[in-house]
Structures are given as structure tokens and as C-alpha cells.
C-alpha positions in Angstrom: 16.4 23.1 -20.8 19.9 21.9 -19.7 19.2 18.3 -18.6 22.6 18.0 -16.9 21.8 21.0 -14.7 18.4 19.6 -13.8 20.1 16.2 -12.9 22.7 18.0 -10.8 20.0 20.0 -8.9 18.0 16.9 -8.2 21.0 14.8 -7.1 21.8 17.5 -4.5 18.5 16.9 -2.7 19.5 13.4 -1.4 16.0 12.3 -0.8 15.0 10.0 2.0 13.8 6.6 0.8 10.6 4.8 1.7 9.1 1.4 0.9 5.5 1.6 -0.3 3.3 -1.5 0.1 -0.2 -2.2 -1.0 -2.6 -5.0 -1.7 -5.8 -5.7 -3.6 -8.1 -8.7 -3.3 -5.6 -11.1 -4.9 -2.1 -9.9 -4.4 0.3 -7.7 -2.4 3.1 -5.6 -3.7 5.8 -3.2 -2.5 8.6 -1.1 -3.9 11.4 1.3 -2.9 10.4 4.9 -3.6 12.4 8.1 -3.8 9.6 10.5 -4.9 7.3 11.3 -2.0 6.2 14.4 0.0 3.7 15.9 2.4 1.4 17.9 0.1 -1.1 19.6 2.5 -1.2 20.5 6.2 -5.0 20.8 6.6 -6.4 18.5 5.5 -3.4 16.2 5.9 -2.2 14.8 2.5 0.8 12.8 1.4 1.8 12.1 -2.2 3.8 9.2 -3.6 4.9 8.8 -7.2 5.1 5.2 -8.4 7.0 4.1 -11.6 4.6 2.9 -14.2 7.1 0.0 -14.8 6.6 -1.3 -11.3 4.4 -4.2 -10.4 3.5 -2.2 -7.2 2.0 0.6 -9.4 -0.3 -1.9 -11.2 -1.5 -3.3 -7.8 -1.9 0.2 -6.3 -4.3 1.1 -9.1 -6.7 -1.5 -7.8 -6.2 -0.9 -4.1 -7.7 1.6 -1.7 -4.8 1.9 0.8 -1.0 2.0 0.9 1.5 1.7 3.8 4.4 4.0 3.6 7.5 2.8 5.5 10.1 5.4 6.4 13.4 3.6 6.3 16.2 4.3 8.8 19.9 4.4 7.9 20.1 0.8 9.1 17.5 -0.5 6.6 19.6 -0.9 3.6 18.9 -4.6 3.3 15.1 -3.8 3.2 15.8 -1.1 0.6 17.7 -3.7 -1.4 14.9 -6.3 -1.2 12.2 -3.9 -2.3 14.3 -1.9 -4.7 16.3 -4.4 -6.7 13.8 -7.1 -7.3 10.5 -7.0 -9.2 7.2 -8.3 -8.0 6.7 -9.6 -11.5 9.0 -12.5 -10.6 9.7 -12.4 -6.8 7.6 -12.5 -3.7 9.3 -9.7 -1.7 7.2 -10.6 1.4 8.4 -14.2 1.6 9.8 -14.7 5.1 9.0 -11.1 6.3 6.7 -10.6 9.3 3.8 -8.5 8.0 0.6 -7.3 9.6 -2.5 -6.2 7.7 -3.0 -2.5 8.0 -5.9 -0.3 7.1 -7.6 -1.5 3.9 -5.4 -4.6 3.9 -2.2 -2.7 3.1 0.8 -4.8 4.3 2.7 -3.2 7.2 6.2 -4.5 7.6 6.8 -5.2 11.3 10.6 -4.4 11.1 9.7 -0.8 10.1 8.7 1.1 13.2 8.1 4.3 11.3 5.1 4.0 9.0 2.1 5.8 7.7 -1.1 4.1 6.4 -2.9 6.1 3.8 -6.1 6.0 1.8 -5.8 6.8 -1.9 -7.9 9.8 -2.9 -6.6 10.9 -6.3 -4.3 9.8 -9.1 -2.5 12.1 -11.5 -1.0 10.8 -14.7 0.4 13.7 -16.6 2.2 11.6 -19.1 5.6 11.0 -17.4 7.1 7.7 -16.3 5.5 7.9 -12.8 2.0 8.4 -11.5 1.2 10.5 -8.5 -1.1 9.1 -5.8 -2.5 11.7 -3.5 -3.4 10.1 -0.2 -5.1 10.8 3.1 -3.3 9.5 6.3 -5.5 7.2 8.3 -3.0 5.7 10.8 0.6 6.2 11.7 3.3 4.8 14.0 6.8 5.9 15.0 9.4 4.8 17.5 10.7 8.4 17.8 13.3 10.4 16.0 15.4 8.5 13.4 18.1 9.1 10.8 16.5 8.3 7.4 18.1 6.1 4.7 18.8 8.6 1.9 19.5 8.1 -1.7 23.2 8.6 -1.2 23.2 5.7 1.2 21.7 3.3 -1.3 23.5 4.5 -4.4 24.9 1.0 -5.1 21.5 -0.6 -5.6 20.4 -1.5 -9.1 16.7 -1.0 -9.7 14.5 -4.0 -10.5 13.2 -2.2 -13.5 15.5 -0.1 -15.7 14.7 3.3 -17.0 14.2 1.8 -20.5 11.2 -0.2 -19.1 9.3 2.9 -18.1 6.8 4.0 -20.6 7.4 7.4 -22.2 4.2 8.2 -23.9 4.3 11.5 -25.8 2.5 14.4 -24.2 1.5 17.7 -25.6 4.5 19.4 -24.0 6.9 16.7 -25.2 5.7 16.5 -28.8 8.1 17.8 -31.4 7.3 21.3 -32.6 
């Protein structure tokens, strides 16, 4: 497969960015996410893919709920906070007003567009991200908005580089 062609196709999509937050009994975590989508109409389902390198992924594996914050074009500072630092060394919630959402998932007060979800399935097919299939349990919006897209946050440098993402061999990826 032509990797350059795949990268070109994916770059043209210009995905909207979200911040995913979660908490277990001991800690809370959050990260900037590009990979997410509605995956069913009835019943309602929403999927998010979390990098295996992220602290948030490790906390999400032990939590029942997530809060998905839909960023507006004015939320670049929030994208920078959650996308360029790692929860391994930084408390991304320090100084932020946060409410406890369903299942204890942190809801960022400065994000008026959010979806609280309950994790119902996890798919790890061997890539560098895991897919969490979720069921919406609460939502809030302040009305129509212009989302922050990947092209609007292109200058951000991820808290974890691509080299930190595990690349375990899979049957499909094994040399012939």
C-alpha cells in the first residue's frame, strides 16, 4: 500500500478535535483526541480511539465513564494543555474548574459542548490506539459552534511522540 497516499487522504479529512477526560477511584486524566466518531444511531453509540502511549488510556481502562468535550475554534489553549503535556508528569486539571460527571468523569466547565458516555466495549486490534465503544448517558451544548479542527492546531507537539506508541506485531503486520 502507498503510505504517502494514505497519509494524504487522511490529512484532507481535517478532523474536529476533542478532549477526553476520565477518572478511576484514584486519579483523573485527559487528552486531546483526533480519532472519534458516532458509530450507531439506534442504539446511540460513540467511539473514541486512545493512544496506548497516553496516561489517559491507562486510566480509561479502569474507569466506567468518559467525558467527551467538543472543542470550539476558540479552544486552542485547552487543546494545547491536554495535547502537549502528559499526565505522567503534569496535572492537566490544576486550576481548571471541573465538575464530576456521570461515573465521576471530569467535566470541564469551560467546554459547553460535551457528551458523557459509559464504556461498553474495548477493541485492541494490535495498532497503536485502542477503540472504546461507548453509550451516551448525558450531554450538553450551548448551540451551534465552529469546531477546532486539526488544521487549526497543527503547531501543537504531542505530549507523547509516535515512537512511544507500542507497535506490537499482528498477524496482518507480520513479515511474510
